[in-house]
Residue, then its C-alpha position, 0 to 999 in steps of 0.5 A: m430826844a425827838l430833835l436827837t433821832t437822825a442817826t441811821a440804823c447805825g445807833s442803836g447802841g449796841a448794834t454796828t453795820q458796815t459800809a460796802d468799803g468794809l467801814t463800820k458805822v458808829a453814830i456819835g452825838s457832839m456839839a456844832a460849833n463848839s471849840l470843846s467838840f474840835p478834836y472830834t472834826i480834826a479826826q474827821e478832816q485828818g481821816f483819823f476815823h478811816d485809819a481806824g476802819l469807822e464812818v462816823e455819823t454825827v448827831n448834834a444836839t445844842s447841850g449836855p443834857q441832850l447828849t447824855a439823853a441821846l447816850i441812853g436812849k440809844s440815839t448814838q453809840i459815843a458821845i461827848g459828855t460835861p462832868e455836870n451830865a455824865m457824872a448825874a447820870m453815872d450816880q443815878g444808875q446810868s451804866l455810862v463810862a467816861i472814855p478819853p479824850f478828856g478836855r481840861i476845863d476851859m473857863v477865864l473869870v473876866t472884868p472889863e479893864s473900865s472896872g477899876i476891879t483888878d482882881v478876885k479880892s474887889l469882887q467882893g460884894k459884886q455882881i459876875g454873869v454865868a452862863a446860866r444859876g446853878s451852872a458848871a460857871e457858877r461853880f467856878a466861879r465860887t471856887v476860885l472866890a473861896g480860893n482867894g478869900v472870898d465868901p460866895d455868896s457875897v457875890t450876887y450870879v446874873a445869868v447871863g447866857a454865852g457867848a451871843t447874849m453875854e457880850p452885850a451884858v458886859r458891854a452894858g456894864k450889868v455885870d461886873a465880871t463873867v466866866g465865859a469859854t476862851s472863845t467867848v473871851v477871844t470874841m468880845q474882845d476881838h469886838g471893842i471890850p478890853l478885858r482883863e483877867l481875874a482867873n485862867p486855869r492855864s495860868g495858873t490863877a485858878g488854883p488847883l482846880g486849874d490842875y485836876g479840872l475836867q470840861t468834857f470827856w467822852t462817853t459811851t454806855r457799859d454795853f456797848q463797851q462791853g459789847q463792841p470794844q474793837v470799834l471803842t478801840g477804834f474811836c479811841t484811837a482816832m481821837n487820842r490822835a487828833s489830841a496829838w495832832l492840835a498839841d503839835g506847833v507843826n500843825r498850827d495854821a492848818a488847825t486855826q483854818s480849820l476851827a476859823t470854819f468850825l466856828q464861822i469866825p476870823v482865822a486871827s481870832a481863831a489863831k488866838i483860841w489855837d494859841r491859848t487851848h491847843t493842849s486842852w486835850g488827852s488820854g491821861m486819867d487817874a483816880t485820884q483826878w477822877t474823884a477831885n472832879v466827882d468833888w467838884v461836881l457832885g458834892p464829897g462823898k458821892n461814889l462813881p468808882f474809877d475803875r467802873n467809871v472810866l477806860a481811861d486805857c482806852g485807845h492805847 
């Protein structure tokens, strides 16, 4: 939490301040150089926040737990959230509310082409790299394996980290397959590692999870929702505009250049990531999808009522 106290007084969790030109300051928890928070960058660059009467002050964190902790601790007023952290906090009684945009699951199960593995069934008895044991990546792998008739416990899961530490493990053959985000997969391919996709939600090869799975959503506290409804509506409106802007193919060149700068990668690599992910964010969410994600993340039987925990119409 000490790392997240850089916000100014506007990060009090409820109170807001005005700029000299009449904009409302809001402290936003985000992730630097992470494609999951890319719509937030677009909303800033395209002036969507300004149009909504807001001046955002970004408080960057490096993980989902930090983001959720900062929101609960009122260092921020709105923050991007990962389902495993935000839903767990809700389940523990924290008054958090999910708001759009909702980001589709961005995980891909891949294997080096040299491995000889051609399908998910061939992974039985193999080693799969995941960011960390018990992580969403491991849960994704287990779900895909079970959906293909493979006992998830027949596989050894190896914690290889993400991005920079995952690539060496794959290159050295320490794992037979790995679960990575689209950006990680593209980077490994650009670095000369030919990969074969075994399961990808966007190509319909990850089963029902590809239809309902969430990677991220934005969060606020119920106090802020009730105390600053106009500010929250402005934020959601700007972010929904950013999602629509990203989904529009006419913006491909501008978005690709922005993503390359944001992730500090070559434009050609950014173009590949955009092509695969630019329709990942949307404002739509219903009770069925929400409940399916709660069951997947927390386990069946957990009660996080949609009407209480989700503000799906925010910004409409």
